[in-house]
C-alpha positions in Angstrom: -21.2 -2.3 17.1 -20.4 0.5 14.6 -17.5 -0.1 12.3 -14.5 2.0 12.9 -13.6 4.3 10.0 -10.4 3.3 8.2 -7.7 5.9 8.4 -6.3 6.0 4.8 -3.1 7.7 5.9 -2.4 5.1 8.5 -3.1 2.3 6.0 -0.6 3.6 3.5 2.0 4.6 6.1 1.8 1.1 7.7 2.5 -0.5 4.3 5.6 1.5 3.8 6.7 0.9 7.4 6.2 -2.8 7.0 8.3 -2.8 3.8 11.2 -0.9 5.5 11.0 -3.1 8.6 11.3 -6.2 6.3 14.7 -4.8 5.1 15.8 -4.2 8.7 14.8 -7.8 9.6 16.6 -9.2 6.6 13.4 -10.8 5.0 13.7 -8.4 2.1 16.7 -7.1 0.2 15.0 -4.1 -1.4 13.4 -0.9 -0.3 9.9 -0.2 -1.7 11.3 2.1 -4.4 14.2 -0.1 -5.5 12.9 -1.8 -8.6 13.9 -2.2 -12.2 11.6 0.3 -13.7 12.2 -0.8 -17.3 10.8 -4.3 -16.7 8.1 -4.7 -19.4 7.5 -0.9 -19.2 6.3 1.6 -16.8 3.5 0.9 -14.2 0.4 2.0 -16.0 -3.4 1.6 -16.3 -3.9 -1.2 -18.8 -7.2 0.2 -20.0 -6.5 3.9 -20.3 -2.7 3.8 -20.7 -2.0 6.5 -18.0 1.3 6.0 -16.2 1.2 5.7 -12.5 3.2 8.3 -10.6 4.5 9.0 -7.1 4.1 6.5 -4.4 1.6 4.5 -6.5 4.5 3.2 -8.5 6.0 1.6 -5.3 2.7 0.4 -4.0 2.2 -1.6 -7.2 5.8 -2.6 -7.6 5.8 -4.1 -4.1 3.3 -6.7 -5.2 6.0 -8.4 -7.4 4.1 -8.8 -10.6 6.0 -8.7 -13.9 3.2 -7.2 -15.9 3.0 -3.4 -15.3 -0.6 -3.1 -16.3 -3.4 -2.6 -13.7 -7.1 -1.6 -13.8 -10.1 -1.4 -11.5 -12.8 -4.1 -11.5 -15.2 -1.8 -13.2 -12.7 -0.9 -16.0 -11.9 -4.6 -16.6 -15.5 -5.7 -16.7 -16.4 -2.8 -19.1 -13.5 -3.7 -21.3 -14.7 -7.3 -21.4 -18.1 -6.1 -22.7 -20.2 -6.3 -19.6 -22.6 -3.4 -18.6 -21.4 -1.0 -15.9 -22.1 -2.3 -12.5 -20.7 -2.5 -9.0 -17.7 -4.7 -8.0 -16.6 -5.8 -4.6 -13.8 -8.3 -4.2 -15.3 -11.6 -5.6 -18.6 -10.3 -6.8 -19.9 -8.3 -9.7 -23.5 -7.0 -10.1 -24.6 -5.1 -13.2 -27.1 -2.2 -13.3 -30.0 -4.6 -13.5 -28.9 -6.6 -10.5 -27.6 -9.5 -12.5 -24.5 -11.3 -11.2 -21.6 -11.2 -13.5 -19.6 -14.2 -14.7 -17.0 -15.8 -12.6 -13.5 -16.7 -13.8 -12.3 -13.2 -14.9 -11.0 -12.4 -11.5 -9.2 -14.8 -9.0 -11.4 -16.5 -6.5 -11.3 -14.3 -3.4 -9.3 -15.6 -0.5 -8.3 -13.1 2.1 -5.4 -15.3 3.1 -4.0 -15.4 -0.4 -2.4 -12.2 -1.6 -2.5 -13.3 -5.2 -6.3 -13.2 -5.1 -6.6 -9.7 -3.7 -6.7 -6.3 -5.4 -3.9 -3.8 -4.7 -4.5 -0.4 -3.1 -3.5 2.8 -4.9 -4.0 6.4 -3.8 -5.5 9.7 -5.1 -4.1 12.5 -3.0 -4.3 16.3 -3.2 -4.9 19.4 -1.1 -8.4 20.8 -1.2 -9.7 24.2 0.1 -11.8 24.2 3.2 -13.3 27.1 5.2 -11.7 28.2 8.5 -14.2 27.8 11.3 -14.1 29.0 14.9 -14.8 26.8 17.9 -18.5 27.3 17.5 -18.4 26.1 13.9 -18.9 29.5 12.3 -16.9 30.4 9.2 -14.1 32.9 10.0 -13.9 35.9 7.6 -11.2 38.5 6.9 -11.6 42.3 7.3 -13.2 42.5 3.9 -15.8 39.9 4.7 -14.3 37.2 2.6 -14.2 33.6 4.2 -10.8 32.5 5.2 -9.7 29.3 3.5 -7.2 26.7 4.5 -5.8 23.7 2.6 -6.4 20.3 3.9 -5.1 17.0 2.5 -7.6 14.6 0.7 -6.6 11.0 0.3 -8.8 8.4 -1.4 -7.9 4.7 -1.9 -8.8 2.6 -4.9 -8.4 -1.1 -5.6 -6.8 -2.3 -8.8 -6.0 -5.7 -10.2 -2.8 -6.7 -12.1 -3.3 -8.1 -15.6 -1.6 -11.3 -14.4 -4.5 -11.9 -12.0 -7.3 -11.7 -14.6 -8.6 -14.0 -17.3 -10.8 -12.3 -19.9 -13.5 -14.1 -21.9 -12.6 -15.5 -25.3 -11.4 -12.8 -27.6 -11.0 -10.3 -24.7 -8.0 -11.8 -23.0 -5.3 -9.3 -22.0 -2.5 -9.4 -24.6 0.6 -10.8 -22.9 3.7 -8.7 -22.7 7.2 -9.9 -23.5 10.6 -8.2 -23.6 10.0 -7.8 -27.3 7.2 -5.2 -26.5 9.9 -2.8 -25.3 12.1 -0.8 -27.5 14.6 0.6 -25.1 18.2 1.5 -25.9 20.1 1.6 -22.5 22.7 4.0 -24.1 20.0 6.4 -25.1 18.4 6.2 -21.6 21.7 7.0 -19.9 22.5 9.8 -22.3 19.1 11.4 -21.7 19.7 11.1 -17.9 23.1 12.8 -18.2 21.5 15.5 -20.4 18.9 16.3 -17.8 21.5 16.3 -14.9 23.9 18.5 -16.9 21.2 21.0 -17.7 20.3 21.3 -14.1 23.9 21.7 -13.0 24.5 24.4 -15.5 21.2 26.3 -14.7 22.0 26.3 -11.0 25.7 27.0 -11.3 26.6 23.7 -9.5 29.8 21.7 -10.0 30.4 18.0 -9.5 33.7 16.7 -8.3 34.6 13.1 -9.0 36.9 11.7 -6.4 37.2 9.5 -3.3 34.7 6.8 -2.3 31.9 8.9 -0.8 28.9 10.7 -2.4 27.6 13.8 -0.8 26.2 17.4 -1.3 28.2 20.1 0.5 25.8 22.8 1.5 28.6 25.2 2.5 30.2 25.5 -1.0 27.2 24.3 -2.9 29.0 21.4 -4.6 28.3 17.7 -5.2 31.0 15.1 -4.8 30.8 11.6 -6.3 33.2 8.7 -6.8 34.2 8.3 -10.4 31.7 6.4 -12.6 34.1 3.4 -13.0 33.9 2.9 -9.3 30.3 1.9 -9.5 29.2 -1.7 -10.4 26.7 -0.4 -13.0 25.9 2.8 -14.9 22.4 2.7 -13.3 24.0 2.7 -9.8 26.1 5.7 -10.8 23.2 7.7 -12.1 20.9 6.7 -9.2 23.6 8.0 -6.7 24.0 11.2 -8.7 20.2 11.7 -8.7 20.2 11.3 -4.9 22.8 14.0 -4.4 21.2 16.4 -6.9 17.9 16.1 -5.1 19.7 17.1 -1.9 21.1 20.1 -3.7 17.6 21.4 -4.6 17.0 22.0 -0.9 19.6 24.8 -0.7 18.3 28.2 0.6 18.4 29.8 -2.9 16.3 26.9 -4.3 13.6 25.0 -2.5 14.9 26.0 0.9 14.5 22.7 2.9 16.3 22.4 6.2 19.6 20.8 5.2 21.6 21.9 8.3 20.7 18.9 10.4 22.5 16.1 12.1 22.2 12.3 11.8 19.4 10.9 14.0 17.3 14.2 13.9 13.8 14.3 12.5 14.9 16.8 9.8 17.8 14.6 8.8 15.5 11.6 8.5 13.0 13.6 6.4 15.7 14.9 4.1 17.1 11.5 3.5 13.7 10.1 2.7 13.1 13.1 0.3 16.4 12.4 -1.5 15.7 8.6 -1.7 12.2 9.2 -3.1 13.4 12.0 -5.4 16.1 9.7 -6.8 13.5 7.0 -7.3 11.1 9.4 -9.1 14.0 10.6 -11.3 15.0 7.1 -12.2 11.4 6.2 -12.9 10.8 9.3 -15.1 14.0 8.8 -17.0 13.8 5.0 -17.4 16.9 4.3 -15.4 16.9 1.1 -13.4 16.5 2.0 -9.7 18.1 -1.1 -8.1 20.8 -0.5 -5.6 22.3 -1.3 -2.2 22.3 0.9 0.9 25.6 1.5 2.6 26.8 -0.2 5.8 24.7 2.2 7.9 21.4 1.2 6.2 19.9 -0.2 9.4 20.4 3.1 11.3 19.0 5.0 8.3 16.0 2.7 8.1 15.2 2.8 11.8 15.2 6.6 11.7 12.9 6.6 8.7 10.6 4.1 10.3 10.4 6.2 13.4 9.7 9.4 11.4 6.8 7.6 9.5 5.4 6.1 12.7 5.4 9.5 14.5 3.6 11.2 11.7 1.1 9.4 9.4 1.3 12.3 6.9 5.1 12.1 6.6 5.4 9.8 3.6 3.0 12.1 1.7 4.8 15.2 2.7 8.2 13.7 1.7 6.7 12.6 -1.6 5.4 16.1 -2.3 8.8 17.6 -1.5 10.6 14.9 -3.6 8.3 15.8 -6.6 9.1 19.4 -6.2 12.8 18.5 -6.2 12.5 16.3 -9.3 10.6 19.1 -11.2 13.5 21.5 -10.4 16.1 19.0 -11.6 14.1 18.4 -14.8 13.5 22.1 -15.4 9.8 21.6 -15.1 7.1 23.4 -13.0 6.0 21.4 -10.0 2.3 20.9 -9.0 2.7 20.7 -5.2 -1.1 20.3 -4.7 -1.5 16.8 -6.1 0.2 13.4 -6.0 -1.9 11.2 -8.2 -1.6 8.9 -11.2 -4.6 10.2 -12.9 -4.8 14.0 -12.7 -8.1 15.7 -12.3 -11.1 13.6 -12.9 -14.9 13.7 -12.6 -15.6 10.1 -11.5 -14.1 7.5 -9.2 -13.3 5.2 -12.1 -11.2 7.8 -14.0 -9.4 8.8 -10.8 -8.3 5.2 -10.4 -6.1 5.7 -13.5 
């Protein structure tokens, strides 16, 4: 019997749905994107040093490792001094067909998550010709082929540095809190600088009062409780980031549909965009992204779960919209065509960060 082809979109969507459902069921207290991003540094490729971006940060953070360094089997074996070969789970074969040494990677056991690699994504839009029902390329009046953009998603497997044991002299250098040089005051000051620059550039005002946080589309203002009402400075900045992401959806900005009602599909999407955008901002600025949902969190999560289950592309679309919003808040140009950790690359290994 022929093997059914794995749907990469369904695979990643299912992982996020499971994580959200765990919060609803009470078996987890955190959303996938609620992590302390400063713990031993940003999620990154331990060989090349590239920082992971987008949903890859959450896919890796959900595994619960303290070490933020990851790499593919090929990268790790090459770094350990072995010739380039092919790796699959518990095996390694070099270019001459020789089996590589055991002990660098955990002994594979599909029932033990600690022995398994973790999936990351490479996602972007690629051009594809428009074809008619007979498979012929459709052309415009000038004879030029019509082109549409279709999403490309590839999955790659990486290992955390806590999972691997290098040969003598090649062991991964352990990380400790001393490897970080982070001044929380500087982190918060930089976050406030970024937020203030965005507010000034967009002519937005923030009012600090009451016990609710929201963006008012009618008068284009943000309302937040006073900073002292929050348990932590990080919680205050995370909430502000969430509402600022909402404000980027105004008609004169990124023009998302903000005139929606609770329970609608558009409402669910906008809340996911704001949550993801706030997580992206916290990650980019080095602000801890831990936090609690309000008393309506179960209703929120159920609406998000339904949205993701109804459309396997939704988490990727929301991630793209969130990245556009973050770019606007930070005053940067957004690349809406790609959501990757690695940027453009010419080989599978380099794409895997």
